[in-house]
PDB file as gemmi writes it, atoms N, CA and C in Angstrom:
CRYST1    1.000    1.000    1.000  90.00  90.00  90.00 P 1                      
ATOM      1  N   MET A   1      -3.542  10.355  68.716  1.00  0.00           N  
ATOM      2  CA  MET A   1      -3.122  11.646  69.169  1.00  0.00           C  
ATOM      3  C   MET A   1      -1.711  11.529  69.751  1.00  0.00           C  
ATOM      4  N   THR A   2      -0.780  12.288  69.209  1.00  0.00           N  
ATOM      5  CA  THR A   2       0.594  12.234  69.690  1.00  0.00           C  
ATOM      6  C   THR A   2       0.868  13.416  70.598  1.00  0.00           C  
ATOM      7  N   GLN A   3       1.634  13.148  71.591  1.00  0.00           N  
ATOM      8  CA  GLN A   3       1.997  14.198  72.525  1.00  0.00           C  
ATOM      9  C   GLN A   3       3.458  14.555  72.301  1.00  0.00           C  
ATOM     10  N   VAL A   4       3.717  15.829  72.139  1.00  0.00           N  
ATOM     11  CA  VAL A   4       5.072  16.298  71.916  1.00  0.00           C  
ATOM     12  C   VAL A   4       5.687  16.629  73.266  1.00  0.00           C  
ATOM     13  N   ILE A   5       6.806  16.014  73.547  1.00  0.00           N  
ATOM     14  CA  ILE A   5       7.495  16.257  74.808  1.00  0.00           C  
ATOM     15  C   ILE A   5       8.695  17.142  74.512  1.00  0.00           C  
ATOM     16  N   THR A   6       8.720  18.286  75.143  1.00  0.00           N  
ATOM     17  CA  THR A   6       9.849  19.190  74.973  1.00  0.00           C  
ATOM     18  C   THR A   6      10.722  19.095  76.212  1.00  0.00           C  
ATOM     19  N   PRO A   7      12.010  18.884  76.030  1.00  0.00           N  
ATOM     20  CA  PRO A   7      12.895  18.779  77.196  1.00  0.00           C  
ATOM     21  C   PRO A   7      13.071  20.141  77.857  1.00  0.00           C  
ATOM     22  N   GLU A   8      13.142  20.115  79.146  1.00  0.00           N  
ATOM     23  CA  GLU A   8      13.355  21.347  79.887  1.00  0.00           C  
ATOM     24  C   GLU A   8      14.850  21.476  80.140  1.00  0.00           C  
ATOM     25  N   VAL A   9      15.447  22.429  79.477  1.00  0.00           N  
ATOM     26  CA  VAL A   9      16.883  22.650  79.603  1.00  0.00           C  
ATOM     27  C   VAL A   9      17.084  23.985  80.303  1.00  0.00           C  
ATOM     28  N   GLU A  10      17.831  23.948  81.388  1.00  0.00           N  
ATOM     29  CA  GLU A  10      18.110  25.188  82.090  1.00  0.00           C  
ATOM     30  C   GLU A  10      19.281  25.886  81.411  1.00  0.00           C  
ATOM     31  N   SER A  11      19.121  27.168  81.221  1.00  0.00           N  
ATOM     32  CA  SER A  11      20.156  27.957  80.586  1.00  0.00           C  
ATOM     33  C   SER A  11      20.486  29.140  81.471  1.00  0.00           C  
ATOM     34  N   ASP A  12      21.762  29.432  81.544  1.00  0.00           N  
ATOM     35  CA  ASP A  12      22.190  30.576  82.337  1.00  0.00           C  
ATOM     36  C   ASP A  12      21.988  31.886  81.593  1.00  0.00           C  
ATOM     37  N   ILE A  13      21.853  31.820  80.279  1.00  0.00           N  
ATOM     38  CA  ILE A  13      21.727  33.026  79.468  1.00  0.00           C  
ATOM     39  C   ILE A  13      20.273  33.182  79.071  1.00  0.00           C  
ATOM     40  N   ASP A  14      19.686  34.320  79.411  1.00  0.00           N  
ATOM     41  CA  ASP A  14      18.298  34.573  79.056  1.00  0.00           C  
ATOM     42  C   ASP A  14      18.226  35.177  77.653  1.00  0.00           C  
ATOM     43  N   ASP A  15      17.029  35.521  77.215  1.00  0.00           N  
ATOM     44  CA  ASP A  15      16.853  36.049  75.859  1.00  0.00           C  
ATOM     45  C   ASP A  15      17.551  37.391  75.676  1.00  0.00           C  
ATOM     46  N   ALA A  16      17.511  38.230  76.692  1.00  0.00           N  
ATOM     47  CA  ALA A  16      18.188  39.526  76.576  1.00  0.00           C  
ATOM     48  C   ALA A  16      19.698  39.341  76.483  1.00  0.00           C  
ATOM     49  N   GLY A  17      20.231  38.375  77.220  1.00  0.00           N  
ATOM     50  CA  GLY A  17      21.664  38.098  77.145  1.00  0.00           C  
ATOM     51  C   GLY A  17      22.070  37.557  75.796  1.00  0.00           C  
ATOM     52  N   LEU A  18      21.215  36.715  75.225  1.00  0.00           N  
ATOM     53  CA  LEU A  18      21.507  36.182  73.900  1.00  0.00           C  
ATOM     54  C   LEU A  18      21.431  37.275  72.835  1.00  0.00           C  
ATOM     55  N   GLY A  19      20.473  38.184  72.982  1.00  0.00           N  
ATOM     56  CA  GLY A  19      20.401  39.322  72.066  1.00  0.00           C  
ATOM     57  C   GLY A  19      21.626  40.207  72.172  1.00  0.00           C  
ATOM     58  N   ARG A  20      22.112  40.374  73.404  1.00  0.00           N  
ATOM     59  CA  ARG A  20      23.321  41.168  73.609  1.00  0.00           C  
ATOM     60  C   ARG A  20      24.524  40.496  72.961  1.00  0.00           C  
ATOM     61  N   VAL A  21      24.574  39.163  73.017  1.00  0.00           N  
ATOM     62  CA  VAL A  21      25.660  38.425  72.368  1.00  0.00           C  
ATOM     63  C   VAL A  21      25.630  38.650  70.861  1.00  0.00           C  
ATOM     64  N   ILE A  22      24.447  38.633  70.273  1.00  0.00           N  
ATOM     65  CA  ILE A  22      24.335  38.816  68.826  1.00  0.00           C  
ATOM     66  C   ILE A  22      24.741  40.235  68.420  1.00  0.00           C  
ATOM     67  N   VAL A  23      24.291  41.230  69.179  1.00  0.00           N  
ATOM     68  CA  VAL A  23      24.617  42.623  68.837  1.00  0.00           C  
ATOM     69  C   VAL A  23      26.108  42.893  69.013  1.00  0.00           C  
ATOM     70  N   VAL A  24      26.650  42.485  70.151  1.00  0.00           N  
ATOM     71  CA  VAL A  24      28.085  42.710  70.388  1.00  0.00           C  
ATOM     72  C   VAL A  24      28.916  41.880  69.422  1.00  0.00           C  
ATOM     73  N   GLY A  25      28.461  40.664  69.142  1.00  0.00           N  
ATOM     74  CA  GLY A  25      29.181  39.827  68.196  1.00  0.00           C  
ATOM     75  C   GLY A  25      29.214  40.414  66.800  1.00  0.00           C  
ATOM     76  N   SER A  26      28.103  41.009  66.382  1.00  0.00           N  
ATOM     77  CA  SER A  26      28.094  41.657  65.061  1.00  0.00           C  
ATOM     78  C   SER A  26      28.960  42.898  65.054  1.00  0.00           C  
ATOM     79  N   ALA A  27      28.942  43.649  66.141  1.00  0.00           N  
ATOM     80  CA  ALA A  27      29.740  44.879  66.198  1.00  0.00           C  
ATOM     81  C   ALA A  27      31.232  44.580  66.227  1.00  0.00           C  
ATOM     82  N   ILE A  28      31.618  43.461  66.801  1.00  0.00           N  
ATOM     83  CA  ILE A  28      33.033  43.097  66.865  1.00  0.00           C  
ATOM     84  C   ILE A  28      33.444  42.260  65.657  1.00  0.00           C  
ATOM     85  N   GLY A  29      32.622  41.298  65.295  1.00  0.00           N  
ATOM     86  CA  GLY A  29      33.005  40.317  64.286  1.00  0.00           C  
ATOM     87  C   GLY A  29      33.056  40.840  62.869  1.00  0.00           C  
ATOM     88  N   ILE A  30      32.099  41.684  62.491  1.00  0.00           N  
ATOM     89  CA  ILE A  30      32.067  42.162  61.102  1.00  0.00           C  
ATOM     90  C   ILE A  30      33.309  42.988  60.764  1.00  0.00           C  
ATOM     91  N   PRO A  31      33.692  43.994  61.576  1.00  0.00           N  
ATOM     92  CA  PRO A  31      34.927  44.722  61.233  1.00  0.00           C  
ATOM     93  C   PRO A  31      36.183  43.853  61.330  1.00  0.00           C  
ATOM     94  N   LEU A  32      36.202  42.938  62.303  1.00  0.00           N  
ATOM     95  CA  LEU A  32      37.366  42.072  62.459  1.00  0.00           C  
ATOM     96  C   LEU A  32      37.554  41.176  61.240  1.00  0.00           C  
ATOM     97  N   ILE A  33      36.505  40.506  60.814  1.00  0.00           N  
ATOM     98  CA  ILE A  33      36.599  39.619  59.653  1.00  0.00           C  
ATOM     99  C   ILE A  33      36.816  40.419  58.370  1.00  0.00           C  
ATOM    100  N   PHE A  34      36.254  41.635  58.298  1.00  0.00           N  
ATOM    101  CA  PHE A  34      36.495  42.472  57.126  1.00  0.00           C  
ATOM    102  C   PHE A  34      37.978  42.800  57.002  1.00  0.00           C  
ATOM    103  N   LEU A  35      38.610  43.181  58.107  1.00  0.00           N  
ATOM    104  CA  LEU A  35      40.035  43.516  58.039  1.00  0.00           C  
ATOM    105  C   LEU A  35      40.881  42.298  57.701  1.00  0.00           C  
ATOM    106  N   VAL A  36      40.553  41.161  58.290  1.00  0.00           N  
ATOM    107  CA  VAL A  36      41.323  39.948  58.003  1.00  0.00           C  
ATOM    108  C   VAL A  36      41.158  39.535  56.541  1.00  0.00           C  
ATOM    109  N   SER A  37      39.928  39.525  56.058  1.00  0.00           N  
ATOM    110  CA  SER A  37      39.720  39.119  54.666  1.00  0.00           C  
ATOM    111  C   SER A  37      40.226  40.176  53.683  1.00  0.00           C  
ATOM    112  N   LEU A  38      40.221  41.433  54.079  1.00  0.00           N  
ATOM    113  CA  LEU A  38      40.797  42.480  53.222  1.00  0.00           C  
ATOM    114  C   LEU A  38      42.295  42.272  53.079  1.00  0.00           C  
ATOM    115  N   LEU A  39      42.958  41.991  54.194  1.00  0.00           N  
ATOM    116  CA  LEU A  39      44.402  41.762  54.127  1.00  0.00           C  
ATOM    117  C   LEU A  39      44.741  40.493  53.353  1.00  0.00           C  
ATOM    118  N   LEU A  40      43.874  39.481  53.430  1.00  0.00           N  
ATOM    119  CA  LEU A  40      44.125  38.254  52.676  1.00  0.00           C  
ATOM    120  C   LEU A  40      43.839  38.402  51.187  1.00  0.00           C  
ATOM    121  N   SER A  41      42.845  39.214  50.833  1.00  0.00           N  
ATOM    122  CA  SER A  41      42.491  39.354  49.416  1.00  0.00           C  
ATOM    123  C   SER A  41      43.264  40.471  48.718  1.00  0.00           C  
ATOM    124  N   LEU A  42      43.922  41.327  49.454  1.00  0.00           N  
ATOM    125  CA  LEU A  42      44.625  42.462  48.852  1.00  0.00           C  
ATOM    126  C   LEU A  42      45.751  42.050  47.911  1.00  0.00           C  
ATOM    127  N   PRO A  43      46.615  41.090  48.274  1.00  0.00           N  
ATOM    128  CA  PRO A  43      47.681  40.745  47.332  1.00  0.00           C  
ATOM    129  C   PRO A  43      47.171  40.148  46.019  1.00  0.00           C  
ATOM    130  N   GLY A  44      46.107  39.384  46.052  1.00  0.00           N  
ATOM    131  CA  GLY A  44      45.641  38.736  44.836  1.00  0.00           C  
ATOM    132  C   GLY A  44      44.719  39.593  43.995  1.00  0.00           C  
ATOM    133  N   ALA A  45      43.824  40.340  44.634  1.00  0.00           N  
ATOM    134  CA  ALA A  45      42.809  41.075  43.888  1.00  0.00           C  
ATOM    135  C   ALA A  45      43.213  42.506  43.588  1.00  0.00           C  
ATOM    136  N   GLY A  46      44.106  43.066  44.352  1.00  0.00           N  
ATOM    137  CA  GLY A  46      44.469  44.461  44.143  1.00  0.00           C  
ATOM    138  C   GLY A  46      43.506  45.387  44.871  1.00  0.00           C  
ATOM    139  N   TRP A  47      43.838  46.663  44.893  1.00  0.00           N  
ATOM    140  CA  TRP A  47      43.068  47.586  45.708  1.00  0.00           C  
ATOM    141  C   TRP A  47      41.622  47.801  45.267  1.00  0.00           C  
ATOM    142  N   PRO A  48      41.304  48.005  44.027  1.00  0.00           N  
ATOM    143  CA  PRO A  48      39.894  48.332  43.769  1.00  0.00           C  
ATOM    144  C   PRO A  48      38.938  47.176  44.060  1.00  0.00           C  
ATOM    145  N   LEU A  49      39.377  45.948  43.905  1.00  0.00           N  
ATOM    146  CA  LEU A  49      38.477  44.813  44.095  1.00  0.00           C  
ATOM    147  C   LEU A  49      38.543  44.202  45.491  1.00  0.00           C  
ATOM    148  N   ALA A  50      39.595  44.459  46.250  1.00  0.00           N  
ATOM    149  CA  ALA A  50      39.764  43.807  47.550  1.00  0.00           C  
ATOM    150  C   ALA A  50      38.645  44.137  48.539  1.00  0.00           C  
ATOM    151  N   PRO A  51      38.190  45.390  48.668  1.00  0.00           N  
ATOM    152  CA  PRO A  51      37.076  45.643  49.602  1.00  0.00           C  
ATOM    153  C   PRO A  51      35.769  44.984  49.164  1.00  0.00           C  
ATOM    154  N   GLU A  52      35.551  44.887  47.863  1.00  0.00           N  
ATOM    155  CA  GLU A  52      34.339  44.235  47.372  1.00  0.00           C  
ATOM    156  C   GLU A  52      34.363  42.739  47.677  1.00  0.00           C  
ATOM    157  N   ILE A  53      35.532  42.143  47.639  1.00  0.00           N  
ATOM    158  CA  ILE A  53      35.658  40.727  47.957  1.00  0.00           C  
ATOM    159  C   ILE A  53      35.578  40.527  49.469  1.00  0.00           C  
ATOM    160  N   ALA A  54      36.150  41.422  50.247  1.00  0.00           N  
ATOM    161  CA  ALA A  54      36.235  41.259  51.697  1.00  0.00           C  
ATOM    162  C   ALA A  54      34.906  41.480  52.405  1.00  0.00           C  
ATOM    163  N   VAL A  55      33.968  42.156  51.770  1.00  0.00           N  
ATOM    164  CA  VAL A  55      32.712  42.452  52.455  1.00  0.00           C  
ATOM    165  C   VAL A  55      31.847  41.203  52.628  1.00  0.00           C  
ATOM    166  N   TRP A  56      31.927  40.260  51.722  1.00  0.00           N  
ATOM    167  CA  TRP A  56      31.067  39.073  51.816  1.00  0.00           C  
ATOM    168  C   TRP A  56      31.448  38.147  52.965  1.00  0.00           C  
ATOM    169  N   PRO A  57      32.711  37.810  53.132  1.00  0.00           N  
ATOM    170  CA  PRO A  57      33.029  36.999  54.324  1.00  0.00           C  
ATOM    171  C   PRO A  57      32.734  37.740  55.628  1.00  0.00           C  
ATOM    172  N   ALA A  58      32.885  39.059  55.618  1.00  0.00           N  
ATOM    173  CA  ALA A  58      32.608  39.835  56.831  1.00  0.00           C  
ATOM    174  C   ALA A  58      31.131  39.794  57.184  1.00  0.00           C  
ATOM    175  N   LEU A  59      30.272  39.925  56.192  1.00  0.00           N  
ATOM    176  CA  LEU A  59      28.836  39.917  56.474  1.00  0.00           C  
ATOM    177  C   LEU A  59      28.316  38.527  56.827  1.00  0.00           C  
ATOM    178  N   VAL A  60      28.910  37.510  56.235  1.00  0.00           N  
ATOM    179  CA  VAL A  60      28.436  36.151  56.491  1.00  0.00           C  
ATOM    180  C   VAL A  60      29.077  35.576  57.754  1.00  0.00           C  
ATOM    181  N   GLY A  61      30.368  35.664  57.874  1.00  0.00           N  
ATOM    182  CA  GLY A  61      31.065  35.021  58.993  1.00  0.00           C  
ATOM    183  C   GLY A  61      31.315  35.907  60.189  1.00  0.00           C  
ATOM    184  N   GLY A  62      31.229  37.214  60.017  1.00  0.00           N  
ATOM    185  CA  GLY A  62      31.522  38.137  61.106  1.00  0.00           C  
ATOM    186  C   GLY A  62      30.642  37.977  62.327  1.00  0.00           C  
ATOM    187  N   PRO A  63      29.318  37.915  62.167  1.00  0.00           N  
ATOM    188  CA  PRO A  63      28.473  37.719  63.353  1.00  0.00           C  
ATOM    189  C   PRO A  63      28.715  36.392  64.066  1.00  0.00           C  
ATOM    190  N   PHE A  64      29.075  35.350  63.320  1.00  0.00           N  
ATOM    191  CA  PHE A  64      29.354  34.067  63.957  1.00  0.00           C  
ATOM    192  C   PHE A  64      30.622  34.132  64.799  1.00  0.00           C  
ATOM    193  N   VAL A  65      31.678  34.689  64.234  1.00  0.00           N  
ATOM    194  CA  VAL A  65      32.951  34.778  64.954  1.00  0.00           C  
ATOM    195  C   VAL A  65      32.819  35.723  66.138  1.00  0.00           C  
ATOM    196  N   GLY A  66      32.241  36.897  65.912  1.00  0.00           N  
ATOM    197  CA  GLY A  66      32.069  37.851  66.999  1.00  0.00           C  
ATOM    198  C   GLY A  66      31.117  37.349  68.069  1.00  0.00           C  
ATOM    199  N   GLY A  67      30.042  36.679  67.656  1.00  0.00           N  
ATOM    200  CA  GLY A  67      29.110  36.106  68.622  1.00  0.00           C  
ATOM    201  C   GLY A  67      29.761  35.023  69.454  1.00  0.00           C  
ATOM    202  N   PHE A  68      30.611  34.214  68.830  1.00  0.00           N  
ATOM    203  CA  PHE A  68      31.338  33.186  69.567  1.00  0.00           C  
ATOM    204  C   PHE A  68      32.259  33.819  70.597  1.00  0.00           C  
ATOM    205  N   LEU A  69      32.987  34.873  70.191  1.00  0.00           N  
ATOM    206  CA  LEU A  69      33.879  35.539  71.130  1.00  0.00           C  
ATOM    207  C   LEU A  69      33.104  36.196  72.268  1.00  0.00           C  
ATOM    208  N   ALA A  70      31.990  36.849  71.946  1.00  0.00           N  
ATOM    209  CA  ALA A  70      31.186  37.502  72.981  1.00  0.00           C  
ATOM    210  C   ALA A  70      30.559  36.474  73.915  1.00  0.00           C  
ATOM    211  N   LEU A  71      30.104  35.345  73.380  1.00  0.00           N  
ATOM    212  CA  LEU A  71      29.510  34.308  74.210  1.00  0.00           C  
ATOM    213  C   LEU A  71      30.540  33.677  75.137  1.00  0.00           C  
ATOM    214  N   MET A  72      31.730  33.421  74.626  1.00  0.00           N  
ATOM    215  CA  MET A  72      32.780  32.857  75.466  1.00  0.00           C  
ATOM    216  C   MET A  72      33.186  33.833  76.564  1.00  0.00           C  
ATOM    217  N   LYS A  73      33.232  35.123  76.226  1.00  0.00           N  
ATOM    218  CA  LYS A  73      33.575  36.130  77.237  1.00  0.00           C  
ATOM    219  C   LYS A  73      32.492  36.195  78.308  1.00  0.00           C  
ATOM    220  N   MET A  74      31.224  36.131  77.901  1.00  0.00           N  
ATOM    221  CA  MET A  74      30.124  36.191  78.858  1.00  0.00           C  
ATOM    222  C   MET A  74      30.110  34.955  79.754  1.00  0.00           C  
ATOM    223  N   MET A  75      30.331  33.795  79.162  1.00  0.00           N  
ATOM    224  CA  MET A  75      30.335  32.566  79.952  1.00  0.00           C  
ATOM    225  C   MET A  75      31.529  32.522  80.896  1.00  0.00           C  
ATOM    226  N   ALA A  76      32.664  33.039  80.470  1.00  0.00           N  
ATOM    227  CA  ALA A  76      33.830  33.076  81.347  1.00  0.00           C  
ATOM    228  C   ALA A  76      33.604  34.028  82.510  1.00  0.00           C  
ATOM    229  N   ALA A  77      32.920  35.143  82.268  1.00  0.00           N  
ATOM    230  CA  ALA A  77      32.627  36.086  83.350  1.00  0.00           C  
ATOM    231  C   ALA A  77      31.652  35.471  84.343  1.00  0.00           C  
ATOM    232  N   GLU A  78      30.675  34.705  83.870  1.00  0.00           N  
ATOM    233  CA  GLU A  78      29.726  34.061  84.780  1.00  0.00           C  
ATOM    234  C   GLU A  78      30.402  32.969  85.594  1.00  0.00           C  
ATOM    235  N   ASN A  79      31.296  32.214  84.973  1.00  0.00           N  
ATOM    236  CA  ASN A  79      31.989  31.148  85.695  1.00  0.00           C  
ATOM    237  C   ASN A  79      32.995  31.699  86.689  1.00  0.00           C  
ATOM    238  N   ALA A  80      33.597  32.840  86.368  1.00  0.00           N  
ATOM    239  CA  ALA A  80      34.580  33.422  87.271  1.00  0.00           C  
ATOM    240  C   ALA A  80      33.911  33.945  88.535  1.00  0.00           C  
ATOM    241  N   THR A  81      32.696  34.467  88.406  1.00  0.00           N  
ATOM    242  CA  THR A  81      32.010  34.979  89.587  1.00  0.00           C  
ATOM    243  C   THR A  81      31.308  33.868  90.351  1.00  0.00           C  
ATOM    244  N   ALA A  82      30.995  32.768  89.692  1.00  0.00           N  
ATOM    245  CA  ALA A  82      30.262  31.686  90.352  1.00  0.00           C  
ATOM    246  C   ALA A  82      31.159  30.876  91.273  1.00  0.00           C  
ATOM    247  N   SER A  83      32.340  30.582  90.837  1.00  0.00           N  
ATOM    248  CA  SER A  83      33.233  29.777  91.662  1.00  0.00           C  
ATOM    249  C   SER A  83      34.609  30.418  91.690  1.00  0.00           C  
ATOM    250  N   VAL A  84      35.115  30.580  92.871  1.00  0.00           N  
ATOM    251  CA  VAL A  84      36.447  31.153  93.038  1.00  0.00           C  
ATOM    252  C   VAL A  84      37.391  30.011  93.360  1.00  0.00           C  
ATOM    253  N   ALA A  85      38.380  29.853  92.549  1.00  0.00           N  
ATOM    254  CA  ALA A  85      39.338  28.772  92.759  1.00  0.00           C  
ATOM    255  C   ALA A  85      40.325  29.186  93.835  1.00  0.00           C  
ATOM    256  N   SER A  86      40.608  28.269  94.736  1.00  0.00           N  
ATOM    257  CA  SER A  86      41.594  28.569  95.770  1.00  0.00           C  
ATOM    258  C   SER A  86      42.862  27.786  95.444  1.00  0.00           C  
ATOM    259  N   LEU A  87      43.955  28.471  95.467  1.00  0.00           N  
ATOM    260  CA  LEU A  87      45.232  27.847  95.185  1.00  0.00           C  
ATOM    261  C   LEU A  87      45.743  27.179  96.451  1.00  0.00           C  
ATOM    262  N   PRO A  88      46.438  26.083  96.311  1.00  0.00           N  
ATOM    263  CA  PRO A  88      46.991  25.453  97.511  1.00  0.00           C  
ATOM    264  C   PRO A  88      48.057  26.362  98.127  1.00  0.00           C  
ATOM    265  N   ALA A  89      48.193  26.265  99.427  1.00  0.00           N  
ATOM    266  CA  ALA A  89      49.182  27.083 100.125  1.00  0.00           C  
ATOM    267  C   ALA A  89      50.580  26.680  99.690  1.00  0.00           C  
ATOM    268  N   ALA A  90      51.444  27.665  99.623  1.00  0.00           N  
ATOM    269  CA  ALA A  90      52.819  27.392  99.229  1.00  0.00           C  
ATOM    270  C   ALA A  90      53.515  26.585 100.318  1.00  0.00           C  
ATOM    271  N   ARG A  91      54.290  25.624  99.915  1.00  0.00           N  
ATOM    272  CA  ARG A  91      54.992  24.793 100.882  1.00  0.00           C  
ATOM    273  C   ARG A  91      56.240  25.508 101.352  1.00  0.00           C  
ATOM    274  N   ARG A  92      56.441  25.494 102.625  1.00  0.00           N  
ATOM    275  CA  ARG A  92      57.632  26.118 103.206  1.00  0.00           C  
ATOM    276  C   ARG A  92      58.736  25.074 103.240  1.00  0.00           C  
ATOM    277  N   PRO A  93      59.944  25.437 102.862  1.00  0.00           N  
ATOM    278  CA  PRO A  93      61.029  24.466 102.936  1.00  0.00           C  
ATOM    279  C   PRO A  93      61.362  24.142 104.385  1.00  0.00           C  
ATOM    280  N   ALA A  94      61.769  22.932 104.596  1.00  0.00           N  
ATOM    281  CA  ALA A  94      62.139  22.507 105.955  1.00  0.00           C  
ATOM    282  C   ALA A  94      63.434  23.199 106.357  1.00  0.00           C  
ATOM    283  N   ALA A  95      63.520  23.580 107.616  1.00  0.00           N  
ATOM    284  CA  ALA A  95      64.723  24.227 108.108  1.00  0.00           C  
ATOM    285  C   ALA A  95      65.859  23.209 108.171  1.00  0.00           C  
ATOM    286  N   LEU A  96      67.018  23.607 107.728  1.00  0.00           N  
ATOM    287  CA  LEU A  96      68.186  22.723 107.757  1.00  0.00           C  
ATOM    288  C   LEU A  96      68.804  22.776 109.147  1.00  0.00           C  
ATOM    289  N   ASP A  97      69.137  21.644 109.628  1.00  0.00           N  
ATOM    290  CA  ASP A  97      69.773  21.586 110.946  1.00  0.00           C  
ATOM    291  C   ASP A  97      71.267  21.696 110.745  1.00  0.00           C  
ATOM    292  N   THR A  98      71.801  22.888 110.891  1.00  0.00           N  
ATOM    293  CA  THR A  98      73.227  23.110 110.649  1.00  0.00           C  
ATOM    294  C   THR A  98      74.063  22.796 111.879  1.00  0.00           C  
ATOM    295  N   ALA A  99      73.438  22.715 113.047  1.00  0.00           N  
ATOM    296  CA  ALA A  99      74.203  22.443 114.272  1.00  0.00           C  
ATOM    297  C   ALA A  99      74.696  21.003 114.290  1.00  0.00           C  
ATOM    298  N   ALA A 100      73.975  20.078 113.675  1.00  0.00           N  
ATOM    299  CA  ALA A 100      74.371  18.655 113.704  1.00  0.00           C  
ATOM    300  C   ALA A 100      75.544  18.380 112.798  1.00  0.00           C  
ATOM    301  N   ALA A 101      75.797  19.232 111.827  1.00  0.00           N  
ATOM    302  CA  ALA A 101      76.850  18.957 110.861  1.00  0.00           C  
ATOM    303  C   ALA A 101      78.188  19.330 111.330  1.00  0.00           C  
TER     304      ALA A 101                                                      
END                                                                             
């Protein structure tokens, strides 16, 4: 009898957050990749075929690119609120002793 050990990994993003990443990523990524691939395929394929060519990279790669951007934005927002970086105080220049000169 084998026992399966599953590692317990803590994640800051819950299932609802991950679903939100997928939805926002698809909403952002598909039009973005469609426009980029349309502009890249337009000179070679011409107008009637360029949208037909551009739709496939948009449907396949758009959710990945948009999901990556949405995930990075979400993680950056969580890190920005979790820790506030303090900048070192500005150094004041030493006063020049003009009386000695």
